[in-house]
C-alpha positions as CSV (number, residue, x, y, z in Angstrom):
1,M,-0.1,0.1,0.0
2,P,1.4,3.5,-0.8
3,S,2.6,5.5,2.0
4,A,0.0,8.2,1.4
5,S,-2.7,5.5,1.8
6,V,-1.2,4.1,5.0
7,D,-1.2,7.6,6.5
8,R,-4.7,8.2,5.4
9,A,-5.8,4.9,6.9
10,S,-4.0,5.7,10.2
11,E,-5.8,9.0,10.3
12,I,-9.2,7.7,9.8
13,L,-8.6,5.0,12.5
14,G,-7.2,7.4,15.0
15,G,-10.3,9.7,14.4
16,L,-12.6,6.7,14.9
17,L,-10.9,5.8,18.1
18,T,-11.0,9.3,19.5
19,S,-14.7,9.5,18.5
20,L,-15.5,6.3,20.4
21,T,-13.6,7.4,23.4
22,E,-15.4,10.8,23.4
23,R,-18.7,9.0,23.1
24,G,-17.9,6.9,26.1
25,R,-16.7,10.0,28.2
26,N,-20.0,11.8,27.3
27,L,-22.0,9.0,28.8
28,F,-20.6,10.0,32.2
29,R,-19.6,13.7,31.8
30,S,-22.8,15.1,33.2
31,S,-22.3,13.4,36.5
32,G,-18.6,12.6,36.3
33,D,-17.5,15.8,38.2
34,Q,-20.0,15.4,40.9
35,P,-19.2,13.9,44.4
36,K,-20.3,10.4,44.9
37,T,-21.7,8.5,47.9
38,K,-20.0,5.3,48.9
39,E,-22.8,3.3,47.4
40,E,-22.4,5.1,44.1
41,L,-18.6,4.5,44.1
42,I,-19.2,0.9,44.9
43,A,-21.5,0.5,42.0
44,L,-19.2,2.3,39.6
45,G,-16.4,-0.1,40.7
46,E,-18.6,-3.1,39.9
47,A,-19.7,-1.7,36.6
48,L,-16.1,-1.0,35.7
49,L,-15.0,-4.5,36.3
50,S,-17.9,-5.8,34.2
51,R,-17.2,-3.8,31.2
52,R,-14.7,-4.6,28.5
53,G,-15.0,-1.6,26.3
54,E,-12.1,0.7,26.4
55,A,-13.9,3.9,25.8
56,T,-16.6,3.5,28.3
57,G,-14.0,1.9,30.7
58,V,-11.9,5.0,30.7
59,A,-15.0,7.3,31.2
60,M,-16.2,5.1,34.1
61,A,-12.7,5.2,35.7
62,S,-12.5,9.0,35.4
63,S,-16.1,9.3,37.0
64,L,-15.2,7.0,39.9
65,L,-12.0,8.8,40.5
66,S,-13.3,12.3,40.2
67,G,-16.4,11.2,42.4
68,Y,-14.1,9.8,45.0
69,D,-12.0,12.9,45.1
70,G,-15.2,15.0,45.8
71,A,-16.6,12.6,48.2
72,T,-16.8,13.1,52.0
73,D,-14.2,11.5,54.3
74,E,-16.8,9.2,55.5
75,D,-17.9,8.0,51.9
76,Q,-14.1,7.7,50.9
77,L,-13.6,5.4,53.8
78,G,-16.7,3.5,53.1
79,F,-15.5,2.9,49.5
80,L,-12.0,1.7,50.8
81,D,-13.8,-0.5,53.3
82,A,-15.7,-2.1,50.5
83,L,-12.4,-2.7,48.5
84,A,-11.2,-4.7,51.4
85,E,-14.5,-6.6,52.1
86,H,-16.3,-7.0,48.7
87,F,-13.5,-6.7,46.1
88,G,-11.4,-9.8,47.2
89,P,-10.9,-12.9,45.2
90,D,-14.1,-14.6,43.7
91,L,-14.3,-17.4,46.4
92,A,-16.4,-19.8,44.0
93,Q,-13.7,-19.4,41.4
94,L,-10.9,-19.9,43.9
95,T,-12.5,-22.9,45.4
96,A,-12.8,-24.5,42.0
97,A,-9.3,-23.8,41.1
98,V,-7.9,-25.4,44.2
99,E,-9.8,-28.4,43.6
100,A,-8.6,-28.6,39.9
101,F,-5.1,-28.0,41.1
102,H,-5.2,-31.1,43.3
103,V,-7.0,-33.3,40.6
104,S,-4.4,-32.3,38.0
105,G,-1.5,-33.4,40.2
106,A,-0.3,-29.9,40.6
107,S,0.1,-29.3,36.8
108,A,1.7,-26.0,35.7
109,D,-1.6,-25.0,33.9
110,A,-3.7,-25.6,36.9
111,A,-1.2,-23.7,39.0
112,G,-1.7,-20.8,36.6
113,Q,-5.4,-20.8,36.9
114,L,-5.2,-21.1,40.7
115,L,-3.0,-18.1,40.8
116,K,-5.4,-16.1,38.5
117,A,-8.3,-17.1,40.7
118,A,-6.6,-16.0,43.9
119,E,-6.0,-12.5,42.7
120,P,-8.3,-10.1,44.5
121,R,-10.8,-8.3,42.3
122,R,-9.6,-4.9,43.6
123,Q,-6.2,-5.4,41.8
124,E,-7.9,-5.4,38.4
125,L,-10.1,-2.5,39.4
126,I,-7.0,-0.5,40.4
127,R,-5.4,-1.4,37.0
128,R,-8.5,0.0,35.3
129,L,-8.7,3.1,37.3
130,N,-5.1,3.7,36.3
131,L,-6.3,4.0,32.6
132,A,-8.1,7.3,33.5
133,P,-6.4,10.6,32.8
134,G,-4.4,11.4,35.9
135,G,-5.3,8.0,37.2
136,T,-1.8,7.2,38.5
137,A,-1.8,10.3,40.6
138,S,-5.2,9.7,42.0
139,L,-4.3,6.2,43.1
140,V,-1.2,7.4,44.8
141,Q,-3.4,9.8,46.8
142,M,-5.9,7.0,47.4
143,R,-3.2,4.9,48.9
144,E,-2.1,7.7,51.2
145,T,-5.7,7.8,52.5
146,V,-5.5,4.1,53.1
147,L,-2.3,4.4,55.0
148,S,-3.8,7.1,57.2
149,H,-6.6,4.8,58.2
150,L,-4.7,1.4,58.8
151,R,-4.3,1.8,62.5
152,D,-8.1,2.2,63.1
153,H,-9.2,0.0,60.2
154,P,-6.8,-3.0,60.0
155,Q,-8.9,-4.7,57.3
156,L,-7.4,-2.1,54.9
157,K,-4.1,-3.9,55.2
158,H,-5.3,-6.1,52.4
159,V,-6.0,-3.1,50.2
160,D,-2.7,-1.7,50.9
161,D,-1.0,-4.9,50.1
162,D,-2.4,-4.8,46.6
163,F,-1.5,-1.2,46.1
164,V,2.1,-2.0,47.0
165,H,2.1,-5.1,44.8
166,L,1.0,-3.0,41.8
167,F,3.0,0.1,42.6
168,T,6.2,-1.9,42.8
169,S,5.7,-2.8,39.2
170,W,4.6,0.6,38.0
171,F,7.2,2.5,39.8
172,N,10.1,0.1,39.2
173,R,13.6,1.4,38.3
174,G,12.9,0.8,34.6
175,F,10.3,3.5,34.4
176,L,12.0,6.2,36.5
177,V,14.1,9.1,34.9
178,L,16.8,10.7,36.6
179,Q,16.9,14.5,36.3
180,R,19.2,17.2,37.7
181,I,17.4,19.9,39.3
182,D,19.1,23.3,39.1
183,W,18.2,27.0,39.2
184,N,16.8,26.8,35.6
185,T,14.4,24.0,36.4
186,P,10.6,25.1,36.0
187,A,9.4,27.2,39.0
188,N,6.4,24.7,39.6
189,I,9.0,22.0,40.3
190,L,11.3,24.2,42.4
191,E,8.3,25.1,44.6
192,K,7.8,21.5,45.3
193,I,11.4,21.0,46.3
194,I,10.8,23.7,48.9
195,R,7.7,22.0,50.0
196,Y,8.8,18.5,50.0
197,E,12.2,19.0,51.7
198,Q,12.1,16.9,54.8
199,V,15.5,17.0,56.4
200,H,16.8,20.5,56.4
201,A,14.0,23.0,55.7
202,I,14.3,25.4,52.8
203,H,13.1,28.8,54.3
204,N,12.8,30.9,51.1
205,W,14.0,31.3,47.5
206,D,17.4,32.6,48.6
207,D,17.9,29.5,50.6
208,L,16.9,27.2,47.6
209,R,19.1,29.2,45.1
210,A,22.1,28.5,47.5
211,R,21.4,24.8,47.4
212,L,21.0,24.7,43.6
213,A,22.9,27.5,41.8
214,P,26.5,27.4,43.0
215,A,29.1,25.5,41.1
216,D,29.7,23.2,44.2
217,R,26.1,22.2,44.6
218,R,23.9,19.6,42.9
219,C,20.3,18.2,43.2
220,Y,18.9,15.2,41.4
221,G,15.4,13.6,41.4
222,F,13.6,10.5,40.0
223,F,10.5,11.3,37.9
224,H,8.0,9.1,36.5
225,P,6.3,9.5,33.1
226,Q,2.8,9.5,34.6
227,L,3.8,12.3,37.2
228,V,6.0,14.5,35.1
229,D,6.0,17.5,37.4
230,E,6.4,15.5,40.7
231,P,9.8,14.4,41.8
232,L,9.3,11.0,43.7
233,I,12.4,11.5,45.6
234,F,15.4,13.9,45.3
235,V,18.9,14.0,46.9
236,E,20.9,17.2,47.6
237,V,24.7,17.1,47.2
238,A,27.4,19.3,48.3
239,L,30.8,19.1,46.6
240,T,33.6,19.6,49.2
241,L,37.4,19.4,49.8
242,D,36.8,16.9,52.8
243,R,34.3,15.0,54.9
244,P,32.0,17.5,56.8
245,A,31.1,17.0,60.4
246,A,28.4,19.5,60.8
247,I,25.6,20.8,58.6
248,A,25.6,24.5,59.3
249,P,28.6,25.3,57.2
250,L,27.1,23.5,54.2
251,L,23.8,25.5,54.5
252,D,25.6,28.9,55.3
253,L,24.2,31.4,52.8
254,G,27.4,33.5,53.1
255,R,29.8,30.7,52.4
256,E,32.3,30.9,49.6
257,P,31.7,28.3,46.9
258,I,34.5,26.3,45.5
259,A,35.2,25.2,41.9
260,A,33.5,21.8,41.2
261,R,36.8,20.7,39.6
262,S,38.5,21.2,42.9
263,A,36.2,19.0,45.0
264,T,37.4,15.7,46.1
265,T,34.2,14.7,48.1
266,A,30.5,14.4,47.2
267,V,28.4,14.8,50.3
268,F,24.7,13.5,50.2
269,Y,23.2,15.7,52.9
270,S,19.4,15.5,52.3
271,I,17.3,12.8,50.8
272,S,13.5,13.5,50.6
273,N,10.8,11.1,49.6
274,T,7.9,13.4,48.3
275,Q,4.8,11.0,48.0
276,K,3.3,9.6,51.0
277,G,1.3,7.3,49.0
278,L,4.4,5.6,47.7
279,A,5.8,4.8,51.2
280,G,7.6,1.5,51.2
281,I,8.3,1.7,47.5
282,S,12.1,1.8,47.3
283,F,13.7,4.4,45.3
284,G,16.6,5.8,47.4
285,N,19.1,2.9,46.8
286,F,18.9,3.3,43.1
287,L,18.9,7.2,43.3
288,I,22.1,7.3,45.3
289,K,23.9,4.8,43.1
290,Q,23.1,6.5,39.8
291,V,23.9,9.9,41.2
292,V,27.3,8.5,42.2
293,E,27.7,7.5,38.6
294,E,26.6,10.8,37.1
295,I,29.1,12.7,39.5
296,K,31.9,10.3,38.6
297,R,31.3,10.8,34.9
298,E,31.1,14.6,35.2
299,L,33.8,15.1,37.9
300,P,36.4,12.5,37.9
301,N,38.3,14.4,40.6
302,V,35.5,13.3,43.2
303,Q,36.7,10.2,44.8
304,S,34.9,10.2,48.0
305,F,31.1,9.7,48.4
306,V,29.7,10.3,51.9
307,T,26.5,11.3,53.6
308,L,26.0,13.8,56.5
309,S,23.0,12.2,58.0
310,P,20.5,12.9,60.8
311,V,19.9,10.3,63.6
312,P,16.1,10.7,64.0
313,G,15.7,7.9,66.6
314,F,18.6,8.6,68.9
315,A,17.0,11.1,71.4
316,K,13.9,8.8,72.0
317,W,16.2,5.7,72.4
318,L,18.4,7.6,74.9
319,K,15.4,8.9,76.9
320,R,14.3,5.2,77.4
321,E,17.8,4.3,78.4
322,R,18.1,7.0,80.9
323,A,14.7,6.1,82.4
324,A,15.5,2.4,82.7
325,D,15.9,1.2,86.3
326,E,18.8,-1.0,85.4
327,S,20.9,0.2,82.3
328,A,23.7,-1.9,80.9
329,L,25.1,1.3,79.5
330,L,24.8,4.0,82.2
331,D,26.0,4.0,85.8
332,D,24.4,6.6,88.3
333,T,27.2,9.3,87.7
334,A,26.7,9.1,84.0
335,R,22.9,9.2,84.5
336,A,23.2,12.2,86.6
337,A,25.6,13.9,84.1
338,L,23.2,13.5,81.3
339,E,20.6,15.6,83.1
340,V,22.5,18.4,81.3
341,L,20.4,17.3,78.3
342,D,17.3,18.7,80.1
343,T,18.9,22.2,80.3
344,P,17.8,24.6,77.5
345,D,20.7,25.7,75.3
346,W,23.1,23.4,77.0
347,F,24.8,22.9,73.6
348,D,25.7,26.7,73.6
349,Q,27.6,26.2,76.8
350,P,31.1,24.7,75.8
351,E,31.8,23.5,79.4
352,L,28.5,21.6,79.6
353,A,29.0,20.1,76.2
354,E,32.6,19.0,76.8
355,Q,31.4,17.3,80.1
356,I,28.9,14.9,78.2
357,R,30.8,14.4,75.0
358,P,32.8,11.4,76.4
359,I,29.4,9.8,77.5
360,M,27.4,10.8,74.3
361,L,29.7,9.3,71.8
362,P,29.9,5.8,73.3
363,L,26.2,5.8,73.7
364,A,25.9,6.7,70.0
365,A,28.1,3.8,69.2
366,A,26.0,1.5,71.1
367,Y,22.8,2.9,69.6
368,F,24.1,2.0,66.1
369,L,25.9,-1.3,66.8
370,Q,24.1,-2.9,69.5
371,A,20.4,-1.5,69.8
372,K,18.1,-3.5,67.6
373,N,14.4,-3.3,66.7
374,P,12.1,-6.4,67.0
375,R,13.3,-7.6,63.4
376,G,17.0,-7.7,64.7
377,Q,17.9,-4.5,62.7
378,P,19.4,-1.2,63.8
379,Q,16.8,1.0,65.5
380,D,17.5,4.0,63.4
381,P,15.5,4.2,60.1
382,V,18.2,6.3,58.3
383,A,20.8,3.8,59.3
384,R,18.8,0.9,58.0
385,F,18.4,2.7,54.7
386,H,22.2,3.5,54.2
387,L,23.5,0.3,55.7
388,G,21.1,-1.6,53.6
389,N,22.4,0.1,50.5
390,G,25.9,-1.0,51.3
391,A,27.3,2.0,53.0
392,R,29.6,2.0,56.0
393,L,29.1,3.8,59.2
394,E,32.2,6.0,59.1
395,S,32.1,8.7,61.9
396,L,29.9,10.1,64.7
397,N,29.7,13.7,64.8
398,F,28.9,15.4,68.2
399,L,26.6,18.5,67.8
400,G,26.7,18.2,64.0
401,D,23.2,19.6,63.9
402,R,22.4,22.5,66.2
403,S,19.1,23.3,64.6
404,P,15.9,22.9,66.8
405,N,14.9,19.7,64.9
406,G,18.5,18.3,65.3
407,M,18.5,18.9,69.0
408,R,15.0,17.5,69.4
409,Q,15.5,14.3,67.5
410,S,19.2,13.5,68.2
411,H,20.6,16.0,70.7
412,G,22.6,17.3,67.8
413,L,24.2,14.1,66.8
414,M,24.9,13.5,63.1
415,V,26.9,10.7,61.3
416,N,28.7,10.0,58.1
417,Y,28.0,7.0,56.1
418,L,30.7,6.2,53.5
419,Y,29.7,4.7,50.1
420,A,33.2,3.0,49.2
421,L,32.4,1.7,45.9
422,G,34.5,-1.4,46.1
423,E,32.7,-2.4,49.3
424,I,29.2,-1.6,48.6
425,E,28.0,-5.0,47.5
426,D,29.9,-7.0,50.3
427,N,28.5,-4.6,52.9
428,H,24.9,-5.0,51.6
429,E,25.0,-8.8,51.5
430,A,26.4,-8.8,55.1
431,F,23.7,-6.5,56.4
432,V,20.8,-8.1,54.6
433,E,21.9,-11.7,55.0
434,R,23.7,-11.7,58.4
435,G,22.6,-8.4,60.1
436,Q,26.2,-7.2,60.2
437,V,26.6,-3.5,60.4
438,A,29.6,-2.2,58.4
439,A,31.4,0.3,60.7
440,A,34.8,1.9,60.6
441,S,37.2,0.9,63.4
442,A,37.0,4.5,64.9
443,V,33.3,3.9,65.6
444,R,33.8,0.4,66.9
445,R,36.5,1.6,69.4
446,Q,33.8,4.0,70.8
447,L,31.7,1.0,72.1
448,P,31.7,0.9,75.9
449,S,32.9,-2.2,77.5
450,K,31.2,-1.5,80.8
451,P,28.6,1.0,82.0
452,L,29.6,4.5,81.3
453,S,30.7,6.8,84.0
454,S,31.0,10.6,84.1
455,E,34.6,10.1,85.4
456,P,37.2,11.3,82.9
457,R,38.2,8.4,80.5
458,K,41.8,8.0,79.5
459,S,40.5,6.8,76.0
460,N,38.7,10.1,75.3
461,G,41.4,11.8,73.5
462,A,42.3,8.7,71.6
463,A,38.6,8.4,70.5
464,R,38.8,11.8,69.0
465,R,41.9,10.9,67.1
466,D,40.0,8.1,65.7
467,G,37.4,10.0,64.1
468,A,34.7,11.2,66.4
469,Q,34.9,14.8,64.9
470,T,34.2,18.1,66.5
471,P,32.0,20.2,64.2
472,A,33.2,23.2,62.6
């Protein structure tokens, strides 16, 4: 067929499909933007599962999502409860598939039919809702609502499991695009960087510019084709001459930038997930590793890759340790010395700070290397993230973050994790398979061998030489 004829045929077919889709949408347009009751939402869900036509299916999906978005909190929750209770597997089909599996002697075909029958109907409903314009974003928001109700409505755990199952496929690394975010990035995305920053608040546009515009600063984010203006996660990077021990110099608006070609160290000082509805879908490990490759390609002079990380669980853990009647870590004098932590602005009084430094750093080492959660992992969530990625706990930084949030969550403690490229895989496997924490010898030497006392320790000076740094 001549090329012109092929083009004409394609044009006619495209016009026909567009016409059919528009006709389907018109069926629901009059009510599609109206809030729906839970009964109407449930009925739309059943109707959507019963239809096979693409045009009407897209229109129904759009109507359901827009109706859900405008529904009351009570009706939204009622619809989510219905997903859990009425949109599970078809029990009759599942029972028949189980019997057929046994009769067949566990054949591959019967196993496939059993797997198909066991799938909850809500998974297919979620897939069809995703076909609506903006469906992916709406479903991410819907899962955020599910998460907000899980504690009081445990039956929604099944719905959440299905969201996680589908999102893990839809948001896998193959679909994500790494983009550098700089001062020339569109303003609507920059506004979201300000809003989504979770570690070190961005106070205004000048603050943002200081993190994006200088030659020694970088920011990268993962984007998804269906959420083009929404970074799913982003990391802020400082290019430096050495490993930093405190956050304030990195964020100082009056600092003097260095030439990127002079830097030897890339510091990941803030990583922020932006979508609560994607909680538990892992992006960060891929992000850091790809950013390392990007920086290595652009700047061969950068040889060291470290973090300057918060310790969000340390203050709560230490509070419990101080309150314990019998502590394996603290004697009475150390417990009394730590009452300084209850004094406002103690960290601005050098003598008080120096008194508790010899107690705080060994406690920090115990927190990372000995304290475990019920699953036998380190208690600190940031530690689990970086250690699981294959990083090494490199150093403990006393009063590395004097901000109100830093003092509240960790009494100012920050740490460096080192991404030693030749050790990442071994560290990752040791952590995941055997629960081993990769830590520098300087950190391990901080571990207390007996309950800590406030009496001067001969090893204090040596501990500082071994890497427990004083912030600038």
